[in-house]
C-alpha positions as CSV (number, residue, x, y, z in Angstrom):
1,X,0.0,0.0,0.0
2,X,1.4,3.4,-0.9
3,X,1.5,6.2,1.7
4,X,3.3,9.6,1.8
5,X,6.3,10.1,3.9
6,X,9.3,12.4,4.5
7,X,12.4,10.7,3.1
8,X,16.0,11.5,3.8
9,X,17.8,10.4,0.5
10,X,21.3,10.8,2.0
11,X,23.1,12.6,4.8
12,X,23.3,16.3,4.0
13,X,20.4,16.1,1.5
14,X,17.1,18.0,1.9
15,X,14.1,16.0,3.0
16,X,11.7,15.0,0.3
17,X,8.0,14.2,0.6
18,X,7.5,11.1,-1.5
19,X,5.2,8.1,-1.9
20,X,6.5,4.8,-0.4
21,X,5.3,1.3,-0.6
22,X,4.6,0.2,2.9
23,X,4.2,-3.6,3.4
24,X,1.6,-5.3,5.6
25,X,2.8,-6.1,9.1
26,X,4.7,-9.3,9.5
27,X,5.1,-11.5,12.6
28,X,5.4,-9.4,15.7
29,X,4.7,-6.2,13.8
30,X,2.0,-3.5,14.0
31,X,0.7,-1.1,11.4
32,X,-0.3,2.3,12.7
33,X,-2.1,5.3,11.1
34,X,-0.3,8.4,12.5
35,X,-2.4,11.2,14.1
36,X,0.6,13.4,14.8
37,X,4.4,13.5,14.9
38,X,6.8,15.9,16.6
39,X,9.6,17.5,14.6
40,X,12.6,16.9,16.9
41,X,16.2,18.0,16.7
42,X,17.3,14.4,16.9
43,X,15.9,13.9,13.4
44,X,17.9,17.0,12.3
45,X,21.0,15.3,13.8
46,X,20.3,12.4,11.4
47,X,20.1,14.7,8.4
48,X,23.5,16.3,9.1
49,X,25.4,13.2,10.2
50,X,25.7,14.0,13.9
51,X,23.9,10.8,14.6
52,X,24.8,8.0,12.1
53,X,22.2,5.4,11.1
54,X,21.5,3.8,7.7
55,X,20.1,5.9,4.9
56,X,18.1,6.5,2.8
57,X,15.5,6.6,5.5
58,X,12.0,7.7,6.6
59,X,12.6,10.0,9.5
60,X,10.4,10.8,12.5
61,X,10.6,9.1,15.9
62,X,8.1,10.9,18.1
63,X,4.5,10.1,17.2
64,X,1.1,8.7,18.1
65,X,-1.7,7.1,16.2
66,X,-4.2,4.3,15.8
67,X,-3.5,0.6,15.2
68,X,-5.0,-0.5,11.8
69,X,-3.5,-4.0,11.6
70,X,-1.4,-6.5,13.5
71,X,0.9,-9.3,12.4
72,X,1.0,-12.9,13.5
73,X,1.7,-13.4,17.2
74,X,0.7,-9.9,18.4
75,X,-1.9,-10.6,21.1
76,X,-1.9,-7.4,23.2
77,X,-2.9,-5.0,20.5
78,X,-5.9,-4.8,18.2
79,X,-7.1,-2.5,15.4
80,X,-8.5,0.7,16.9
81,X,-6.1,0.9,19.8
82,X,-4.6,4.4,20.4
83,X,-0.8,4.1,20.8
84,X,2.4,6.1,21.4
85,X,5.5,5.2,19.5
86,X,8.6,4.2,21.5
87,X,11.7,4.8,19.3
88,X,14.1,3.1,21.8
89,X,12.6,-0.2,22.9
90,X,14.7,-2.1,25.4
91,X,15.7,-5.7,24.6
92,X,15.6,-6.8,28.2
93,X,18.7,-9.0,27.8
94,X,21.8,-6.8,27.3
95,X,24.1,-5.7,30.1
96,X,22.3,-2.3,30.6
97,X,18.9,-3.8,30.6
98,X,19.9,-6.4,33.2
99,X,21.1,-3.6,35.4
100,X,17.8,-1.9,35.0
101,X,19.2,0.9,32.8
102,X,16.8,0.4,29.9
103,X,17.5,3.8,28.4
104,X,21.1,2.6,27.6
105,X,19.9,-0.7,25.9
106,X,22.7,-1.8,23.5
107,X,20.1,-3.1,21.0
108,X,17.6,-0.3,21.1
109,X,18.3,0.9,17.6
110,X,18.8,-2.4,16.0
111,X,15.6,-2.0,14.0
112,X,17.0,1.1,12.2
113,X,19.1,-1.2,10.0
114,X,16.1,-3.1,8.7
115,X,14.3,-2.4,5.4
116,X,11.2,-0.4,6.3
117,X,9.6,0.3,2.9
118,X,10.5,1.1,-0.7
119,X,10.2,4.3,-2.6
120,X,7.4,3.8,-5.2
121,X,9.1,5.9,-7.9
122,X,12.3,3.7,-8.2
123,X,12.0,0.9,-5.7
124,X,14.8,2.3,-3.5
125,X,15.0,0.4,-0.1
126,X,14.3,2.7,2.9
127,X,15.2,2.3,6.5
128,X,13.2,3.6,9.6
129,X,15.4,6.5,10.8
130,X,15.0,5.9,14.5
131,X,13.1,2.6,14.4
132,X,9.6,4.0,13.9
133,X,9.5,6.2,10.8
134,X,6.8,8.5,12.1
135,X,7.0,11.1,9.3
136,X,4.5,9.2,7.3
137,X,0.8,8.8,7.0
138,X,1.2,5.2,8.2
139,X,4.1,3.1,9.6
140,X,4.9,-0.5,10.4
141,X,6.9,-1.1,13.6
142,X,7.8,-3.9,15.9
143,X,5.3,-4.4,18.7
144,X,8.0,-3.5,21.2
145,X,7.9,0.1,19.7
146,X,4.3,0.6,20.7
147,X,2.8,1.7,24.0
148,X,-0.8,2.4,24.9
149,X,-1.9,6.1,25.0
150,X,-2.7,6.8,28.6
151,X,-6.4,7.6,29.4
152,X,-7.2,11.3,29.3
153,X,-4.5,12.3,26.8
154,X,-5.6,13.5,23.4
155,X,-4.1,11.5,20.6
156,X,-2.4,14.4,18.9
157,X,-0.8,15.6,22.1
158,X,0.3,12.1,23.0
159,X,2.8,12.2,20.1
160,X,5.1,14.5,22.2
161,X,5.2,11.9,25.0
162,X,7.5,9.7,22.9
163,X,10.6,11.9,23.2
164,X,10.4,15.5,24.2
165,X,8.4,15.0,27.4
166,X,10.0,11.8,28.5
167,X,13.4,13.4,28.0
168,X,12.7,16.7,29.7
169,X,10.8,15.1,32.6
170,X,13.4,12.4,33.0
171,X,16.3,14.8,33.0
172,X,14.8,16.6,36.0
173,X,13.3,13.6,37.9
174,X,15.7,10.7,37.1
175,X,19.0,12.2,36.1
176,X,19.4,15.4,38.1
177,X,16.9,14.4,40.7
178,X,15.8,17.9,41.5
179,X,14.5,18.3,45.0
180,X,11.8,20.8,46.2
181,X,13.3,24.2,46.9
182,X,16.3,23.8,44.6
183,X,17.3,26.2,41.9
184,X,17.4,25.1,38.3
185,X,18.7,26.6,35.0
186,X,17.5,25.2,31.6
187,X,19.6,26.0,28.6
188,X,17.7,25.9,25.3
189,X,13.9,26.7,25.1
190,X,13.0,24.2,22.4
191,X,10.6,21.3,22.9
192,X,12.8,19.4,25.3
193,X,13.7,22.7,27.1
194,X,10.0,23.6,27.5
195,X,9.3,20.1,28.9
196,X,12.3,20.5,31.3
197,X,11.0,23.8,32.6
198,X,7.6,22.2,33.3
199,X,9.2,19.3,35.0
200,X,11.3,21.6,37.2
201,X,8.1,23.4,38.2
202,X,6.5,20.0,39.0
203,X,9.5,19.0,41.1
204,X,9.0,22.1,43.2
205,X,12.1,24.1,42.2
206,X,12.1,27.5,43.9
207,X,13.8,29.4,41.0
208,X,13.8,28.3,37.4
209,X,16.1,30.2,35.0
210,X,15.5,29.7,31.3
211,X,18.4,30.6,28.9
212,X,18.1,30.9,25.1
213,X,19.6,33.0,22.3
214,X,16.2,34.3,21.3
215,X,14.5,37.1,23.3
216,X,11.2,36.1,21.6
217,X,11.1,32.9,23.6
218,X,10.7,34.5,27.0
219,X,6.9,34.4,27.0
220,X,7.0,30.7,26.1
221,X,9.6,30.0,28.8
222,X,7.7,31.8,31.5
223,X,4.4,30.1,30.5
224,X,6.2,26.7,31.0
225,X,7.4,27.6,34.5
226,X,10.5,29.9,34.2
227,X,10.7,32.5,37.0
228,X,13.6,34.3,35.2
229,X,14.8,34.6,31.6
230,X,18.4,35.2,30.4
231,X,19.3,35.9,26.8
232,X,22.4,33.9,26.1
233,X,25.7,35.9,26.0
234,X,29.2,35.9,27.2
235,X,27.9,36.9,30.7
236,X,25.3,34.3,31.1
237,X,27.0,32.4,33.9
238,X,27.6,35.6,35.8
239,X,23.9,36.6,35.4
240,X,22.7,33.3,36.7
241,X,25.0,33.5,39.7
242,X,23.6,37.0,40.4
243,X,20.1,35.6,40.4
244,X,21.1,32.9,42.9
245,X,22.9,34.9,45.6
246,X,26.2,34.6,43.7
247,X,26.1,30.8,44.3
248,X,24.9,29.4,41.0
249,X,22.0,27.0,40.5
250,X,21.7,23.6,42.2
251,X,21.0,22.0,38.8
252,X,21.7,23.1,35.2
253,X,20.2,21.2,32.4
254,X,21.7,21.7,28.9
255,X,19.3,21.0,26.1
256,X,21.3,22.3,23.1
257,X,24.4,20.0,22.6
258,X,27.0,22.7,22.0
259,X,30.4,22.9,23.7
260,X,29.9,26.6,24.7
261,X,26.5,25.9,26.2
262,X,27.7,22.9,28.1
263,X,30.6,24.9,29.5
264,X,28.3,27.8,30.5
265,X,25.9,25.4,32.2
266,X,28.8,24.0,34.2
267,X,30.0,27.5,35.2
268,X,26.4,28.4,36.2
269,X,26.2,25.5,38.6
270,X,26.9,26.0,42.3
271,X,29.8,24.4,44.0
272,X,28.7,20.8,44.6
273,X,25.8,21.1,42.2
274,X,24.8,18.9,39.2
275,X,25.1,19.7,35.5
276,X,23.0,17.4,33.2
277,X,23.6,17.3,29.5
278,X,20.6,16.4,27.4
279,X,21.6,18.0,24.1
280,X,23.2,15.8,21.3
281,X,26.3,17.5,20.1
282,X,28.7,16.5,17.3
283,X,32.2,15.1,17.7
284,X,33.6,18.5,16.9
285,X,32.1,20.0,20.0
286,X,35.0,19.6,22.4
287,X,34.4,20.7,26.1
288,X,37.5,21.3,28.2
289,X,38.1,21.4,32.0
290,X,41.2,21.7,34.0
291,X,42.0,19.3,36.8
292,X,42.0,21.9,39.5
293,X,38.5,23.2,38.8
294,X,37.1,19.7,38.8
295,X,38.5,19.2,42.3
296,X,37.6,22.7,43.6
297,X,34.0,23.0,42.4
298,X,33.0,19.5,43.3
299,X,30.3,19.6,40.6
300,X,28.8,16.5,39.0
301,X,28.6,16.5,35.1
302,X,26.5,13.8,33.6
303,X,25.0,12.8,30.3
304,X,21.3,12.0,30.0
305,X,19.9,9.6,27.4
306,X,16.2,9.7,26.7
307,X,15.7,11.2,30.1
308,X,17.1,8.1,31.8
309,X,13.5,7.0,31.5
310,X,11.6,3.8,31.4
311,X,8.7,4.7,29.1
312,X,6.4,1.9,30.2
313,X,6.7,3.1,33.8
314,X,6.9,6.8,33.2
315,X,4.0,7.3,30.8
316,X,1.3,6.6,33.4
317,X,3.0,9.2,35.7
318,X,3.1,11.8,33.0
319,X,-0.6,11.1,32.2
320,X,-1.5,11.8,35.8
321,X,0.3,15.2,35.5
322,X,-1.5,15.9,32.3
323,X,-5.0,15.1,33.7
324,X,-4.4,17.3,36.7
325,X,-3.2,20.2,34.7
326,X,0.4,20.2,36.0
327,X,1.8,19.3,32.6
328,X,0.6,21.1,29.5
329,X,1.6,19.3,26.3
330,X,0.1,22.1,24.1
331,X,2.6,24.5,25.5
332,X,5.4,22.6,23.8
333,X,4.1,23.3,20.3
334,X,4.7,26.6,18.6
335,X,3.5,25.5,15.1
336,X,1.2,22.9,13.7
337,X,2.0,21.8,10.2
338,X,1.0,19.3,7.6
339,X,3.3,16.6,6.3
340,X,4.4,18.8,3.4
341,X,5.7,21.4,6.0
342,X,8.4,19.2,7.4
343,X,11.2,20.3,5.1
344,X,10.5,24.0,5.9
345,X,10.4,23.2,9.6
346,X,13.9,21.6,9.4
347,X,15.2,24.7,7.5
348,X,13.9,26.9,10.3
349,X,15.6,24.7,12.9
350,X,18.9,25.0,11.0
351,X,18.5,28.7,10.9
352,X,17.7,28.9,14.6
353,X,14.2,30.2,13.9
354,X,12.2,27.1,14.7
355,X,10.4,26.5,18.0
356,X,8.7,23.1,18.0
357,X,6.5,21.9,15.2
358,X,3.8,19.2,15.4
359,X,2.9,17.4,12.2
360,X,-0.9,16.8,12.0
361,X,-1.9,14.0,9.6
């Protein structure tokens, strides 16, 4: 069956909206009609080679939709079920999974190497960019990549649960473990940054400083929970220390993935505080520290993959926050676009203009 999808022909090439031949679900697979998909920076990282997975590929890893067919052996899902896509399913058997660190599963992206579909114009084999190929009207995924939409969560909003919200919420609650009354700085007011701001508010942070290069994002940031807003500059760390009694914040969360931002987040963290890096940077982004400052400041610097989350356990918790109004998924979206708008959304991200787009099918 032919459906439309956003295809990445090669690394460095622009995205193309094309028709693809999507097969019926095989054993253990599920076919889903997408309701919405988030346009995430991680997909941009695939287009520019920061993250390397097989191409050509159908991109999109953050989505939700309705099951339209199931393959042999799938017993817990049925046509009509509302589901969220999970782009990093844990295998349950590798070293990380055995330790309970499912977000570090060694086999989570194994499905990206499989053939997902074929381009109808020339028969080119296509891969699923991050397992789930959500930038398409329909997709076929392994059943492990599917989770039920929690009760009370609109299907279009649920798309954002698959990456941005899990990552931002997990960065605060699982990685940095923000405690009530602590101070937090969030670097980057994109989709993940907005989710992180809300998570810090839910955690009970006393002061939440949002940092971004764009002055226009202040209203968005404050709406998500920021108590203060700093336009990024050479004096950002100094400004944050001034806002926190010259101490620095207890926790800094970096959602950009640039060396200068990571270094600034580190310098904005109080002595003995925690700096958590969520942003995905390239190998050319080198961050340097000297041995004396590591000893003197006693800070903890840590990476954070997928919010250090377990989606099956965390989605019900997030749903409760949504139902009670503590978490507003709509606040993460600055633009709602059709499938054809994905290439322009990526261009805006490259130019630094984009907020967070949600593709509505």
